[in-house]
N, C-alpha and C positions, 0 to 999 in steps of 0.2 A: 506469407502470412500478415497475420490483423490482431485478432485476439487469441492472444496465447493463455494456456488454463494448464494447472494439473489436478484432475479430478479421479477420484477412487472408484473404480470399477471393477467388480467380479473380484476383490482382492487385490485389486491391484492400480499403483500409480501409473496413470497414463497420462503422457504429455498430447493433450488435445489444442484444437483452434474451434474457437466457437461460431456456431453459424449466423450468420444473418436475422435468416428468414423466421427462426424460430428460437432459437438458442438454445439448439441443439448442440454436440461437439461433434467433432471430425476425430477419429485416433488417428491420431501421426507416431504412433510408433512404428509402422513399416518406413518410414523417412529414417527414422535413425536407429538402425539395425543394431541390437546388443547395447545400446550407449541409455545410462541411465535416464528418465525424466528430465530431472533437473538441469544434465547436462546436455542432454540434447536442446530445452531450454533457451540454453547461451548460445547455442552454433547456432540457434534460430534467429539468434537478438544481435549478431554478430553480421557484418555484412559482409564478411569474407568466409560465407558460409561454405563446407565442404561438399564433395559430387557427391557424397551418400542421402547429404539432408535437399538436395537439391533434384535428387533425381525421382518426384511425383511432386514437384510442386505446381505442376499446372493441373493435377487432381485436386491441390488442396484448394485451390486460385476458384477452381470450377464449382465448388462444394459451395464456399464461403459465398460464391457469387449466385447459389440458386440452383446450381448446375448440377445433374446427378452425374453420379462419380461410382463404378461398382470395385473401385481396388481400395480404395478406403473403408472404414469401418465408421456406422454411425452411433454415436454412445445419445441414447435419450438422457437429458436431462432431470430427466424423474427417474433415472433407476442410474444414477453416481451420485456420489457426495464431490459436491467443490474443495478443492483444497487452497491452501494459499499458496499463489503464482510460483512462490519464491522455496525451498524446502531449508527450513529454519536451520539445518545442520550443517548447510553446505555454504550458507552467507561469509560471506568474510567481513564487510562491512556494512553497518546501519547508522546512517548519519543525519543529524538531526540541525536544524536552522532555526535560529530564534529569533523574535522580532523581526519579520522577515514581509509583515506588508502595512503597505501607508497608512490602511485602517485602522492597525494595531496600535501603530504610535501615536495618531491620534484620538484613539480611546484615553490613550493611557498616559497625554501628555509628556510624551515621550521622542526625545534629538531622535532624527533616522538613523541606523547605524550605518555608517562612511565603512566598515567591514562588515561580511558574513560572522555574526556569531554563535560559533559552532558546536557542537555537544555529541555523545556520542548514545547511543543502542546495542544490544548485541542481539546475536541470528533466535538466541531462546527465546525475545520476547515475542519472535511469528508467531502468529497465529491464523487461520483463516476463518473469510466470513462465515458466521454461524456458530462460530466455538465462542467459550466464553473469555468472558474478561476476570479473571480470579480475585474476589479481593479478602484484604483481613483486617477486620476492624480494630486488631491490636497492633496491627502495624501500618496503617493510614485508616485516618477519617478521612481526608482531603483528596478523595480521590477525581479527575478533572478530565474532560475530552478536549480532543484538539482532531477536527480534519485538515488532511493535508494531502498535496500532490508529492507522489511518490516518484523519483526518475531513479530509473533499471539502467545500469552503465549496458552497455553490450562488447564494446571493446575496450581497452588495457588505455589507461588515459594517460599516456607518459606526466614525467615530471615538464614543469612550468608551460602547460599546453597550454598553446592560443585559442582568446574564443572562436576561433574556426575550426579548430580539432574538436574542440572540448564539443561541437554540437555535433561532429561525427561521429561520437565515441557513446551518443545516445543510444540507447537498444528502444526504449519503449517509456510507458508511463502507467501509471496505477492509482488505488487508492492507498495512503496510508492513516492509521489512528494513534495517532501519538498518545496514547492513554500515559498518564504523569500525574504523580502523587506527589503533590503542590507541598504538604507539613514538609516531607523529604527535599523535596528540590531548593525550596527557599527560605527555612523555617529552619531544621535542625543540624545542630555545629555550624551553624554561619550558611546552611545550603551546601545539599547533598546531592549534585543533580545529578551524578550518577544511579544513585538509591534509586531516586525522584522519577528515575525515566528509565530505568530496565529491568521488570519486572518481569517474570513471567503472562506470557499475554498481551504486553505491554503494547505492542507494535503489530494489530489487526492491517493484512491487508490483500489485496484483492481489486475487484470479485477475478481480476483477470490484468494480462499487461498490454496494452494497446500498444501494437510497432508504430514505426514514427509514419511508415507509408500507410497507415489508415490514421494519424494522430498527428501532423509534421509538431514540429514543438510552438509556432506563431499558433494552433488551436491550441496547444497542452495551457500555456502563458493567459488565452481570453476565454477559458470557460468557468461556468458558475461553478461554487464547491459552496455546498450545504450540509450541518450536523444535527441530524433531531433525535431530539431522547424521551422514549414514550410519543411519537409523533409528533411534540412539538418544537418546531427550528426555531435553535440558540444559535447556531452562526449561518450569515449568511453573506454571502462574497462572491469576487470572481477575482482568478489570478492574474490577471491584466493590475491586481496591484501587491505585485512582491514586489518589495523592494530591490532586493538583490535577483538578475534575471536568472535561467538556470545553467546557461550556457559561462554566467559572469560567476557564480558558486563553483560549477565546476573546475574554472581554470584556475578559480581561487584556491581551491583545495590541490591542483596538483600541486603547489607549489612547494607542498607540506609532506603530501603521499601520491602516492600510485596507485589509482583507482581499478579495479580487475571486473570483468564483467559480472555481472550479478551482483557487484555494491548495490547499495540503495539510499539515495539522499531523500530523504525528508523538506519540503522546501519552506516550512515554516506556516501556520495556520492563523486565518482571518481573525477580527474580532467576536468577540461571543463567550468567551473560556467561561466554566464555573467560577471561578477566582475573581476572578474583576469584578461578577454580577455584585447586585447589592439588593440583599444578600445572596451571599457567596450559591452557587446550585454545584454541591458535589453531588458525584453519582454514585450511587446505592446499591444492593444487592437487590435482586428485582427489574433494574432498571433496564430498558433495550436501545442501545445504541445504533444509530444509522448515518453514516458518513457518504456523501454522495457527490460524485464531481460528471457533469455534462460529459459524454460520449465515453467515458470509460466504463460506470457504472456506480453501485453501492455496493457497500459492508455492510453486515445485520450482525452485532452481537450480545448478548445479554451480558448484564453484572450480574456474576456468582459469589456467595459468601462462600469461602471454604471450612471457616471454624463451625464444626457439629452439625456438619451435613447441611444437608437440602434444607428452604426456607418454603414456604409457602407464596411468599412472594418471589422466590426463584423459579417458581411452578406459573406463575404467571407472566414470568418475561421468558421463559420459553414458550408458554401457549403466542405468544404476541410476536416473537421472534419468526416461528414457524407460520405462521400470517404474512409474515414481510415478504418468508424465501419464494 
């Protein structure tokens, strides 16, 4: 497996692999008979994949390599909706890491953290590419963007895991947009990190999960990462600038908790976020945010105002977003 996705096709949620040649999808349902798409995806991320998941793997490999196969259905990309690769109702942990780029520490003139700075989001934050990021002006007026490398756990990470074990438990990589309400996170009542980070729609994820056979850890930790708002590049860095590397983070977290397949770690964002710009650059209804990591892809999400229905700006955002998809 290489680029795993969940798509909505003919009214059903389907586990699929994205084909390299044209971006269409290979339906993997027959590989995981009678298994919900989310749990089938977790099985594919695990190195202990069961026999039923393996029975048509060569056919999948052939399709991904561009060879014809009559055993598996092809789903044209134009006829399906790409969903978040992970089901928000099933994700156990969505963990964030703060201040984890060397160039961020330099930008803010802050000391380099000696240990990962950890916070949490909820599965209910998760949306897919193309879905709106809802905002409410009466709740936050300081909505911010953060493009991040997401690490999806593929196997149970036991307590006190070594770096080697941590690496073996990585299932794949995805793009995460860690949306943040900075007024809640940094100001209200001395800082309400949970409320500032865990709003509905505050974690667009996707467009796919790239497994480690396609993107080894070394590649994931040397990939260009960008965030664009309305086409303007506001974040532009490389994951080689991570302070705490992926295996370090996993091993550190395992001192406190067991990590399970489907858990997601957001590894931190590079410099250029809105709150540290002069003047600050906040997201507003009508904005379209693109987060991109080389080798994984791009997620595109419009910012939509919840109060009083749709606005003209939202209509413009929808038009812009559709042109990006």
